N, C-alpha and C positions, 0 to 999 in steps of 0.2 A: 650274337647277343646272348644266345642260350649258354654258350660256353663261358662267356664272361660272368654271367650270373651264377652259374654252377661253381665257378672258381672263386669269385669274389663277392657273391651275394651276401654271405654272412658278415663279411667285413663292411660292406655297404650298409647293412642293417645296423651294425655297431656304430657307424658314423652317424646314422640317423638318430640313434639313441643319444649320442653326444649332443647333437644339435637340439634335440628335444629338451635335454636337461639345461643346456645353455639358456634356453628361453624360459623354462618352467621352474627350475630349481634355483632358489636364492643363493647367490655367492658361488655357484658352481664354477663359473668361468673365471673366478679370481685367481691370480697367479699362485697364491699360496695354496689354494685348494687343488689346483691342477698339479702342482709340484708334489703335494702329499699323495695324490692318486698314483703318480708314477713311482714314487718311492715305495708305497705300499704294494704296488704291483710286483716289485722286485722279488720279494719273498715268495709270493705265489708262483711267479714265472719260473724261478730257479727250481723250485720243487716240482713243478709241472714238467719242466724240461727233462728232469730225471725220469719221471714216469713215462714220458714220451720215448726215451731211449730204450726203456724196458719193453714198451708196447711195440716198438719197431721190430723187435725179435719175437713178437707174438706172446709175450709174457706179461702178466699183471703183477704190479708191486703194490699190494694193499697195506704195506707196513710203513710207507713213506712218512706219514705224519708222526707215528709213534717212534720211529727211528730218529727222526729229527728232534723230537722232544728228549729222547735219551741222550743224543749227542749234545744238545743244549745243556742238559743237566751235568754231563761230564765236563763240558767246557766251563760252566759256572762254578762247579765244585773246585776245579783247579785255580781259577781266577780268585774265587772267594778265599781259597787257602793260601794265597800269596805266591803262587807259582808263576813263572814267566809267561807272559801272554802268548809267546810263540809256541810253548809247550801246550797250552790250553787249546790253541787253534788246531795244532797238529792232532791232538787227542780227539777233538770234535770231528774233524775230517776223518780220522782213522776209525772212529766208532761207526760212522756212517758207511764207510767203505767195507769194514769188516762185516757189518750186518748184511750189506748187499752181497758180499761174497758167500756168506752162509746161505742166503736165499738161493743164490745161483747153484751152489753145490747140492742143496736139498732138492732142487728141481731137476738138475741134470744127472747127478750121481745116485741120489736116493730115490729118484723117480716119484717124488711127491708133487702133485699138481701145484702150480704156482699159487692158486687161490688159497689152498690149505697151508702151504709153506709160509707164505707172507702173512697170512692171518695169525699163524703161530708165532712168527717173529714179532708181529705187532703186540701180541699179548706179553711176550717175554720182555720186549723193550719197555712196555708200559710198567710192568712189574719192577724191572730193574731201576727205572726212573724214580718210582716211589720209594724203593728201598734206599737209594742213595740220598734222597732228600728227606726221608721220613715224613713225606706229605707236605713239606713246606717249601717255600721258594728261596733261592739264593739271591739276595739283594745287597746292594751296597754301592759305595763310590769306587768304581773300578778304574784301572789305569787308562789314561787317555790314548796310549798306544794301542789298546785293545778296542775301546769304544770308537776310536777314529776309523776303524774298518768300516763302520756303518754310518757314522755321523759326519765324517770329513767331506770335503769337496775338492775336486781337482779342476782348476781353471773354471770354477763356477758350476761345474757339473757334480751333483751329489754322488758320493762314492757308491751308494746302493744302485744307482742307475748304471754306473760303470761295471759293477759286478754282474748285473743282469745282462748287459750288452755283451760282456766278455763270455759269460756262460753260454749265451745263445750263439755267439759267433763260433766258439770252440765246438759246440754240439753240431752246428750246421756244417762246419768244415769236416768234422768226423764222418757225418752221415753221407755227405755229398761228394767229398773230395779224397776219401781214403779207401783203400782196399778193405779195411776192416768194416767201415760203414756200409760198403756195397754188400759185403757178406752178411752183415746184420740184417740188412733190408731183404736180401734173398732168403735168409732163414725165416724171417717173419712172413713173407708172402708165399713161399712154397718150400716148406722145410724138407720134405722128402726129396724134391728135385735138387735142392741145394746140397743135401747130404750125398746124393748120388753123383753130383758134379765135383765132389771132393772137398766141400766146405765142412769144417768142423763146427757143425751147428750147435752142439752142446757148449762149446767154448764161446760162441757168439752170444748165446743166451746168458752165460755167466757174465760176460762183459756188460751186456745190457743191464742186468740186475745190479752188478757192482757199481756201475755208473749212476744208477738210480739212487743207491745208498750214498754214494759220494755227494750227489746233489743235495740229498737230505742233510748230510753233515754240513755242507756249506750254508744251506738255509739256516741251520741251527746256530752256527757261529755268528752269522749276520744278525739274526733275531736277538741273540744274547747280547751282542755288542750294541745294538740299537736300543734295547730296553734296559740294559744294565741289570738284568735279572734272568733267572733260569728257573723254570718250573716243570714238573713231570708231565704236564699236559699242555704246554705252551703252543705247540704246533697243531693241536687237535682240530682247531677250526679250519685249517687249511686243507684237510683231507678231501672233503667233497668238492671244494673249490678247485683243487688241483685236477681231480678227475674230470670235472666239468670243463676245465680249460682245455684239457687234452681232447676230449670228445667234441667240444665245440670247434676246436682247431681242425678236426678232421673233416669239417664241412666246408673248408676253404683252402686255398692255395693248391693243395693236392687232395681234392675231395675223396673221402673214403679211406684215406691213409693217414696215420699219425705223422705229423711233420712239425719241425721246429718253428718256422715262421707262423704257421697257423696257431700253434700253442701260445706263442708270444702275443699275437693279436687278440686271441680269445681271453688270455689272462687280463690284459688291459681292459677289454670290454666288460668282463665280469666286475672288475674293480670300479669302473665307471658306473655301472649299473647299481652296485651296492651303495656307492657314495651318493649318487643322485637320489636314490630312494630315501636314504637317511635325511638328506637335506630337504626333501619334500615332506618329511614327517611320517613316512610309512612305518608301520609297526615292524618289529624285528622279524616276526614270522613271515612277513611278506617276502623277505629275501629268500627264506627257505623254500617257499612255494615256487618262486621264480626259478630258483636254482634247480629244483627237482624237475620242473618243466623243461629247462634247458638241457638237462642230462638226457631225458627221454627223447626230446625232439632231435638232439644231436645224433643219437644212436640211430633213430629212424631215418634221418636224412643220409647219414653215412652208409647205412645198409642199402638204402635205395640206390645210391650212386654206385656201390659195388655190384649190385645186381645188374645195373644197366651197362657197366663198363665193358663186358665182353661184346655187347651188341654194337659198340662204337669202334671196335677194332677192325 
């Protein structure tokens, strides 16, 4: 029972939160509201999955939200200018990937700590976003071929849900079923031992940060398609939530370690919590208080699990 609660305790607590809101929050259990929660979770989940892949290699990517905003601005700039949607999508993904690669090179080649490198990238991305837009948003009636990326449905399943499931599945297969994923995990858990065993640890870190940037680019494209607008700070609100989702995910499935299933469950839990609080009439700052508590508590629980892990071997 102890092992079950250590592995799934947080997920069970999330289920308890859902049941509480079903009873206490008006209209929480309506099909429309539940569908909106899942769709809103997709943006957060994809961004958090990218952060997870970087963290698996023991690197932090604090630029994810600003890189996503820049990628959204580039995407919106091209769509607003009448360029083909395929070009705009490729540009958005490319911007995210390029920023991730720059982060990786800064960390591994220039030996800049990831905290500093990604904070610097965040500042540059934010500045470039405002430069391209001159402080205003790109809005308009955009091609349905583009907006359909986020608004369409396939066999009744919203496209956003499919994008989220696809991103999670690809990331999970990468980490658990490929040699690269195994090397990324080894790099994050014991870098020196991995290096001595012949693993190119610097390359693994660059891959993790590059994939984090690519996930930010995908989030940006989907956000832009969903809202038919692009602004230089449109992904800013997802920053702390993405970090919280990853940290909360580390308290379940594989306690003490960043993992894809845990991140996905945590992202959904956070969105359920936010939605339920809004429906119950809680003030906006209550969500910030709860979010801060979750971040601190998640780190405390994960650290406790990691301290106890050697004793269970």
